[in-house]
ROKESE-993844 format. One line per field, with one value per residue (C-alpha): x, y, z; residue in one letter; residue number from 1. Coordinates in pm, 1 decimal. Example, Ala and Ser with C-alpha at 12.3 -4.5 7.8 and 13.67 -1.06 7.14 Angstrom:
BEGIN
east <- [1230.0  1367.0] .
north <- [-450.0  -106.0] .
up <- [780.0  714.0] .
rest <- [A  S] .
nr <- [1  2] .
***
This chain:
BEGIN
east <- [-6744.6  -6629.8  -6298.7  -6015.7  -5887.3  -5534.4  -5268.6  -5192.8  -4865.4  -4647.4  -4307.8  -4072.8  -3864.2  -3574.6  -3365.7  -3101.3  -2764.4  -2884.9  -2967.6  -3253.9  -3022.4  -2760.4  -3020.5  -3159.1  -2827.5  -2581.2  -2338.3  -2303.8  -2289.9  -2148.0  -2424.4  -2801.3  -2904.2  -3213.1  -3325.3  -3631.9  -3766.9  -4023.7  -4344.2  -4157.7  -3884.0  -3615.7  -3383.4  -3258.7  -3021.9  -2924.0  -2599.4  -2361.0  -2052.9  -1856.7  -2013.7  -2091.5  -1779.6  -1787.9  -2152.3  -2076.8  -1831.8  -2014.4  -2392.6  -2446.3  -2825.1  -2891.0  -3018.7  -2954.2  -2705.0  -2751.6  -2551.8  -2712.7  -2573.6  -2751.5  -3083.7  -3035.2  -3004.5  -3356.5  -3516.9  -3535.3  -3411.0  -3628.1  -3466.7  -3300.3  -3509.4  -3610.4  -3959.7  -3823.4  -3576.3  -3855.3  -4063.9  -3771.9  -3718.4  -4090.9  -4069.1  -3792.1  -4023.4  -4325.6  -4542.0  -4623.5  -4696.2  -5044.6  -4877.6  -4529.5  -4437.5  -4176.8  -4044.3  -4165.2  -3833.0  -3850.2  -3765.3  -4083.6  -3969.0  -3907.3  -4241.8  -4414.0  -4226.8  -4342.2  -4700.0  -4670.1  -4562.7  -4891.8  -4708.5  -4915.4  -4697.0  -4786.9  -4603.1  -4528.8  -4781.2  -4512.5  -4164.9  -4011.8  -4026.2  -3848.5  -4036.3  -3762.7  -3526.1  -3700.0  -3575.4  -3202.0  -3040.1  -2747.4  -2515.0  -2659.2  -2624.0  -2260.9  -2216.0  -2383.0  -2163.2  -1855.7  -1983.8  -2043.5  -1703.2  -1529.8  -1741.5  -1635.8  -1269.8  -1336.4  -1501.9  -1192.8  -985.3  -1193.4  -1166.3  -786.6  -759.3  -982.5  -779.4  -455.9  -589.8  -477.4  -708.7  -647.8  -750.9  -1063.2  -1141.7  -1072.3  -919.4  -581.3  -440.2  -115.7  -60.3  -390.2  -751.2  -932.1  -1246.5  -1541.9  -1416.5  -1069.6  -1205.7  -1455.6  -1175.6  -955.8  -1238.6  -1319.4  -954.1  -934.2  -1249.9  -1128.0  -802.1  -1012.4  -1236.8  -1545.1  -1718.9  -1956.8  -2026.6  -2370.5  -2226.3  -2106.5  -1996.9  -2185.4  -1946.6  -2151.8  -2055.0  -2216.9  -2522.4  -2479.5  -2546.1  -2898.7  -2989.1  -2977.5  -2870.3  -2629.6  -2310.0  -2096.1  -1851.6  -1580.4  -1359.5  -1451.3  -1435.7  -1371.5  -1661.4  -1921.5  -2110.7  -2001.2  -2222.1  -2031.0  -2260.3  -2081.1  -2248.5  -2016.5  -2095.3  -1874.7  -1723.1  -1977.2  -2257.0  -2407.4  -2407.2  -2284.9  -2455.7  -2306.6  -2346.2  -2156.0  -2161.5  -1840.9  -1696.5  -1337.2  -1274.7  -1497.7  -1875.7  -2116.8  -2380.9  -2645.1  -2431.4  -2389.4  -2761.3  -2866.4  -2603.9  -2700.0  -3070.8  -3022.3  -2813.9  -3091.7  -3347.5  -3147.8  -3123.3  -3501.4  -3557.4  -3320.0  -3498.5  -3834.8  -3736.0  -3850.9  -4067.0  -4434.1  -4376.3  -4508.5  -4209.5  -4434.4  -4481.7  -4103.4  -4075.2  -4358.4  -4197.5  -3874.9  -4061.7  -4254.3  -3933.5  -3773.1  -4071.0  -4086.4  -3710.3  -3755.9  -3661.9  -3975.9  -4031.4  -4154.7  -4042.2  -3840.7  -3831.7  -3931.9  -3667.1  -3779.8  -3625.9  -3633.4  -3703.6  -3844.3  -3720.5  -3780.0  -3603.8  -3473.3  -3478.7  -3399.0  -3038.0  -2913.4  -2830.5  -2971.2  -2859.9  -3229.1  -3369.2  -3712.2  -4009.9  -4125.7  -4053.8  -3905.0  -3906.7  -4109.9  -4460.3  -4569.6  -4694.2  -4457.3  -4473.1  -4114.2  -4002.6  -3696.8  -3443.5  -3522.7  -3220.7  -3269.8  -3078.9  -3162.5  -3081.9  -3267.9  -3150.6  -3218.4  -3152.3  -3179.1  -3081.9  -2974.5  -3252.4  -3466.8  -3308.5  -3136.0  -2873.6  -2723.4  -2759.7  -2647.3  -2740.2  -2684.5  -2754.5  -2641.0  -2690.0  -2626.8  -2738.1  -2916.3  -3099.8  -3426.2  -3383.0  -3637.6  -3606.1  -3519.0  -3237.6  -2870.2  -2649.4  -2424.9  -2229.0  -1942.1  -1826.6  -1909.5  -2081.4  -1927.3  -1596.8  -1753.8  -1543.2  -1216.8  -918.9] .
north <- [-4126.8  -4281.1  -4164.6  -4417.0  -4538.9  -4424.3  -4692.0  -4904.9  -4821.5  -5112.8  -5227.2  -5479.2  -5741.3  -5939.0  -6201.7  -6318.7  -6250.9  -6271.2  -6036.9  -5855.5  -5774.6  -5641.9  -5435.0  -5290.4  -5212.6  -5163.8  -5430.7  -5806.9  -5971.6  -6308.2  -6435.8  -6387.2  -6070.8  -5861.9  -5570.2  -5368.4  -5098.4  -4883.4  -4742.9  -4413.3  -4586.6  -4582.8  -4882.3  -5042.7  -5338.4  -5556.5  -5750.9  -5941.3  -5788.0  -5978.6  -5760.1  -5431.2  -5234.5  -5357.1  -5254.0  -4909.3  -4858.3  -5031.0  -5042.2  -4716.8  -4750.6  -4826.2  -4535.6  -4704.2  -4983.8  -5179.0  -5458.6  -5741.9  -5579.7  -5251.9  -5432.1  -5640.0  -5318.7  -5221.1  -5561.8  -5577.2  -5932.6  -6069.0  -6352.2  -6223.5  -6339.5  -6205.3  -6127.3  -5943.8  -5747.4  -5644.3  -5523.4  -5314.3  -5157.9  -5085.3  -4901.7  -4677.5  -4541.3  -4320.2  -4490.4  -4852.1  -5067.9  -5202.0  -5487.0  -5629.4  -5779.9  -6053.4  -6193.8  -6527.0  -6689.8  -6581.4  -6873.0  -7058.1  -7111.0  -6740.1  -6659.9  -6873.9  -6694.3  -6357.2  -6482.2  -6625.7  -6277.6  -6144.4  -5925.8  -5833.0  -6028.9  -6125.6  -6273.7  -6044.7  -6076.1  -6099.4  -6250.5  -5903.1  -5764.6  -5460.0  -5389.9  -5146.1  -5442.8  -5518.3  -5191.3  -5142.2  -4805.5  -4677.6  -4783.5  -5134.9  -5162.1  -5058.8  -5341.5  -5588.5  -5477.5  -5537.1  -5881.8  -5974.3  -5842.0  -6063.2  -6352.2  -6290.8  -6310.1  -6649.6  -6761.4  -6657.7  -6864.9  -7168.5  -7088.6  -7059.7  -7401.4  -7560.0  -7400.2  -7531.9  -7884.6  -8161.8  -8422.6  -8795.7  -9052.2  -9130.0  -8752.9  -8710.0  -8369.2  -8367.7  -8071.1  -8062.8  -8428.7  -8555.5  -8588.7  -8257.3  -8314.3  -8095.3  -8101.6  -7974.2  -7693.7  -7597.6  -7583.1  -7369.2  -7120.1  -7103.5  -7059.1  -6767.5  -6618.0  -6661.7  -6486.1  -6192.4  -6177.9  -6384.8  -6500.9  -6772.5  -6993.4  -7146.9  -7491.3  -7389.0  -7337.8  -7581.6  -7747.6  -8010.2  -8174.7  -8426.7  -8600.0  -8412.1  -8086.0  -8208.4  -8155.0  -7777.3  -7800.0  -8094.4  -7965.7  -8184.5  -8459.7  -8669.3  -8616.8  -8353.9  -8455.2  -8292.3  -8279.9  -8243.3  -7929.8  -7806.7  -7572.4  -7347.9  -7159.0  -6956.1  -6758.2  -6623.1  -6359.5  -6052.0  -5899.4  -5617.7  -5867.4  -5887.1  -6191.8  -6246.2  -6496.4  -6595.2  -6895.6  -6981.6  -7301.5  -7412.7  -7702.3  -7818.3  -7907.7  -7868.1  -7887.7  -8090.4  -7925.4  -8000.3  -7852.8  -7534.8  -7519.2  -7559.3  -7311.9  -7036.5  -7100.5  -7035.4  -6727.1  -6590.5  -6663.5  -6459.0  -6172.5  -6189.9  -6173.6  -5878.8  -5690.3  -5728.8  -5616.3  -5267.4  -5102.0  -5196.6  -5525.7  -5842.3  -6067.8  -6368.8  -6247.3  -6234.1  -6589.9  -6708.6  -6544.1  -6737.3  -7067.1  -7009.2  -6919.4  -7249.1  -7454.5  -7283.2  -7333.2  -7709.7  -7757.2  -7884.4  -7939.5  -8264.0  -8568.1  -8874.2  -9174.6  -8948.5  -8680.6  -8339.0  -8204.5  -7881.9  -7559.8  -7622.3  -7344.2  -6972.2  -6717.5  -6513.9  -6441.4  -6143.1  -6100.9  -5888.0  -5955.8  -6303.2  -6510.3  -6561.4  -6238.4  -6283.4  -6096.4  -6064.2  -6363.8  -6138.9  -6358.9  -6675.2  -6811.6  -6600.4  -6251.5  -5967.9  -5607.3  -5504.3  -5176.0  -4958.0  -5060.5  -5429.8  -5655.0  -5993.9  -6278.7  -6362.1  -6729.6  -6930.8  -7287.7  -7610.3  -7961.6  -8289.7  -8627.2  -8908.1  -9055.2  -8742.2  -8578.7  -8804.4  -8543.8  -8505.9  -8464.1  -8219.5  -7888.0  -7519.6  -7226.1  -6865.3  -6619.6  -6250.6  -6021.2  -5703.3  -5409.1  -5267.6  -4899.8  -4629.2  -4699.1  -5068.4  -5277.9  -5240.1  -5546.7  -5560.9  -5842.7  -5764.8  -6112.4  -6205.8  -6520.2  -6586.9  -6741.1  -7065.4  -7305.1  -7362.4  -7498.1] .
up <- [6216.6  6548.7  6685.7  6669.5  7002.9  7080.3  7032.2  7333.2  7506.9  7397.0  7519.4  7361.5  7541.9  7393.1  7566.6  7321.7  7160.5  6800.1  6512.4  6689.5  6981.0  6742.1  6556.1  6881.7  7049.4  6765.5  6885.3  6930.4  7271.1  7376.4  7607.7  7584.0  7765.6  7833.6  7620.3  7718.1  7487.4  7666.4  7514.3  7471.8  7270.4  7539.9  7513.5  7834.8  7837.9  8134.3  8101.6  8324.1  8475.4  8208.2  7938.4  8111.2  8018.4  7658.5  7626.4  7768.7  7484.4  7199.0  7259.1  7072.9  7045.2  7413.7  7624.4  7959.4  8031.5  8355.1  8514.2  8707.7  9022.5  8938.3  8906.1  9221.8  9425.8  9316.3  9377.7  9759.1  9776.1  9495.9  9300.5  8987.2  8692.6  8354.0  8482.6  8788.2  8574.3  8336.6  8630.3  8757.0  8413.4  8380.0  8709.9  8579.3  8309.2  8380.4  8118.4  8209.3  7906.1  7840.8  7657.2  7619.1  7284.0  7248.5  6917.5  6786.0  6867.9  7234.7  7469.9  7569.1  7928.5  7981.6  7821.6  8084.6  8362.2  8230.0  8225.0  8575.4  8689.1  8541.5  8290.9  7980.7  7740.5  7383.4  7086.7  6791.5  6509.8  6240.6  6209.3  6205.9  6555.7  6408.8  6081.8  5975.9  5934.1  5603.3  5452.1  5470.8  5536.0  5331.5  5614.4  5612.8  5235.4  5274.0  5526.9  5290.3  5001.1  5218.1  5315.4  4954.4  4847.4  5105.3  4983.2  4623.4  4722.2  4880.5  4558.0  4362.6  4605.9  4506.8  4136.9  4162.8  4326.0  4063.3  3784.5  3937.0  3979.7  3747.1  3595.8  3640.3  3382.1  3584.4  3576.0  3948.1  4022.9  4196.6  4389.7  4587.5  4507.5  4649.3  4527.3  4552.9  4756.8  4845.9  5203.5  5108.3  4891.6  5164.1  5420.9  5195.8  5141.3  5511.1  5608.5  5366.3  5516.2  5873.9  5789.6  5669.6  5974.3  5885.9  6203.4  6082.3  5779.3  5851.5  5777.1  5432.6  5176.9  4958.4  4712.8  4533.4  4206.7  3974.9  4121.6  4451.3  4266.3  4185.6  4554.3  4621.1  4987.3  4960.6  5123.8  4896.5  4985.9  4828.9  4522.3  4264.8  3900.3  3565.8  3324.5  3601.1  3699.1  4042.6  4246.6  4488.9  4726.4  4993.3  5272.1  5544.4  5803.6  5782.8  6100.6  6061.3  6136.1  5787.7  5562.2  5210.6  4980.2  4647.2  4417.5  4103.7  3900.6  3731.8  3537.0  3508.0  3145.1  2843.8  2900.4  2691.3  2474.9  2740.9  3019.0  2816.8  2748.8  3110.6  3233.3  2992.7  3051.4  3424.3  3344.3  3120.9  3392.0  3639.0  3389.9  3350.7  3725.7  3763.9  3486.0  3661.5  4010.2  4106.8  4373.6  4361.0  4180.0  4340.4  4409.1  4346.3  3988.5  3940.2  4069.2  3844.7  3542.2  3608.4  3651.2  3327.3  3143.5  3247.4  3134.6  2797.1  2755.9  2778.5  3144.4  3320.8  3692.4  3845.8  4044.9  3947.2  4179.7  4465.4  4395.0  4272.5  3954.9  3757.8  3945.7  4292.1  4519.4  4550.6  4333.8  4626.8  5000.5  5217.9  5333.8  5621.8  5986.2  5916.4  5620.2  5547.5  5686.9  5849.2  5714.1  5354.2  5130.2  4864.5  4551.1  4597.0  4554.6  4854.5  4755.9  4850.0  4732.7  4667.2  4821.9  4781.5  5045.2  5039.7  4987.8  4829.0  4676.5  4314.5  4265.5  4002.5  3953.5  3766.3  3896.0  3706.4  3854.2  3626.3  3417.9  3380.4  3075.5  2823.7  2733.3  3079.3  3454.9  3719.9  3874.3  3804.8  4037.1  3993.4  4278.3  4341.1  4623.5  4512.5  4662.1  4535.5  4447.1  4374.5  4001.7  3982.6  4122.9  4211.2  4219.1  4526.2  4359.7  4125.2  4026.7  3667.9  3546.0  3205.4  3322.6  3440.3  3231.3  3415.8  3220.1] .
rest <- [M  P  R  Q  A  P  P  L  P  T  A  L  V  L  Y  E  N  G  P  D  W  R  Y  A  T  G  T  P  I  A  D  P  A  L  C  Y  I  S  P  K  G  K  T  H  I  V  V  S  E  L  E  I  E  L  M  R  H  E  A  T  R  A  D  R  I  H  S  F  A  D  I  R  K  K  M  N  G  T  T  L  S  V  A  A  M  V  E  V  L  M  G  L  E  K  T  P  P  A  R  I  V  V  P  R  H  F  P  A  G  L  M  E  K  L  R  E  A  K  L  P  V  M  V  A  E  T  E  L  V  F  P  A  R  A  L  K  T  E  A  E  I  K  H  L  R  A  A  Q  A  L  N  E  H  A  M  E  C  A  F  A  I  L  R  A  A  D  I  R  R  D  K  T  L  V  W  N  G  A  P  L  T  S  E  I  L  R  A  E  M  N  M  F  L  V  R  H  G  A  T  E  F  H  G  G  P  I  I  A  G  G  S  Q  A  T  M  P  H  H  R  G  S  G  P  L  K  A  G  E  L  I  I  I  D  T  F  P  R  H  P  N  G  Y  W  G  D  L  T  R  T  V  I  K  G  Q  P  S  A  W  Q  K  E  I  Y  Y  T  V  L  E  A  Q  K  L  A  L  S  L  I  K  P  G  V  N  G  A  D  V  H  E  A  V  A  T  F  F  T  R  A  G  F  P  T  G  T  H  Q  G  Q  P  Y  G  Y  F  H  G  T  G  H  G  V  G  L  D  L  H  D  P  G  P  R  T  L  S  S  V  P  C  T  L  Q  A  G  M  V  T  S  V  E  P  G  L  Y  Y  P  Q  G  V  Q  K  A  G  F  G  G  V  R  I  E  D  V  V  T  V  T  T  S  G  V  K  N  L  T  K  R  G  K  T  Q  W  I  L  D] .
nr <- [1  2  3  4  5  6  7  8  9  10  11  12  13  14  15  16  17  18  19  20  21  22  23  24  25  26  27  28  29  30  31  32  33  34  35  36  37  38  39  40  41  42  43  44  45  46  47  48  49  50  51  52  53  54  55  56  57  58  59  60  61  62  63  64  65  66  67  68  69  70  71  72  73  74  75  76  77  78  79  80  81  82  83  84  85  86  87  88  89  90  91  92  93  94  95  96  97  98  99  100  101  102  103  104  105  106  107  108  109  110  111  112  113  114  115  116  117  118  119  120  121  122  123  124  125  126  127  128  129  130  131  132  133  134  135  136  137  138  139  140  141  142  143  144  145  146  147  148  149  150  151  152  153  154  155  156  157  158  159  160  161  162  163  164  165  166  167  168  169  170  171  172  173  174  175  176  177  178  179  180  181  182  183  184  185  186  187  188  189  190  191  192  193  194  195  196  197  198  199  200  201  202  203  204  205  206  207  208  209  210  211  212  213  214  215  216  217  218  219  220  221  222  223  224  225  226  227  228  229  230  231  232  233  234  235  236  237  238  239  240  241  242  243  244  245  246  247  248  249  250  251  252  253  254  255  256  257  258  259  260  261  262  263  264  265  266  267  268  269  270  271  272  273  274  275  276  277  278  279  280  281  282  283  284  285  286  287  288  289  290  291  292  293  294  295  296  297  298  299  300  301  302  303  304  305  306  307  308  309  310  311  312  313  314  315  316  317  318  319  320  321  322  323  324  325  326  327  328  329  330  331  332  333  334  335  336  337  338  339  340  341  342  343  344  345  346  347  348  349  350  351  352  353  354  355  356  357  358  359  360  361  362  363  364  365  366  367  368  369  370  371  372  373  374  375  376  377  378  379  380  381  382  383  384  385  386  387  388  389  390  391] .
***
């Protein structure tokens, strides 16, 4: 049997201020900066003088922290560039890389400069430049639980406002003497989140009622009304860098028989998905089981006048330092072997525009964030799903 060739000495280069930087260094940074991880696993970062002292205190995973001035001293007058900085950092290590990997989102212009410098650069083969990001540590799960807990408090803020709202004769909701709109409720949730340290909202939350709720990513606009299903999907980033993701569907006033049926069908579908999640299971099978359940329950999927209806999105996505973590498509039509440590949303939904089902129209989505454990699944979300009818 032929001997296997030893692995090529590989380095990694990042130039960003996003999730990969935070994962590599242990801290956020304001401006894009250079991170070089040598073939021996030593992490070097090069930052401006604006950031250097902060990084010395907070970049807990960096082995060497350099300022631009430090690098200039070693460059013999060469123009400061990403390629030149990489060459300097390569020279500080005894093992030169045979190849340098950059993530798929690496800036194209900088990639060309690295190639022009004849550096052995290549794009990562997968979305996850750090494969370990797919499996969360206990510390990361603690961060995610904190993010989801903050998110749940924001959801309660929305519920309290909806409960306090009055109903006009035309069914428009009124709060503080004015029509309650999606925009007002979104602002109230975001103000609550800001007061508690949230740093980003990804354009959310979604607050979509009536016909708007039939389009899963409609942000929602205009007055909210009683008697209509309202989807509230909130996804802030916690100060610890991790994202929460939570969806509840509510109604102000008494629901119709059809609204009850569709709500409880989605709730049962989520329970089914949660019962199937465990290590070794193909996430695509979980998704298919949910889709089959909906069809058998009398809620088909198709298109009506060019608009999709029924169940036409994945059952769940990874959550972590990204709202939609790159890497395995956890619960979708794409095969994915679930592993202990994966964190995923579980968010089945049904959406029917007017004219598809005679008994009613609207949308329902219910979403929790869970982690796959060695024996099954643990829900990181505490908020219940039975108190969806708001008086």
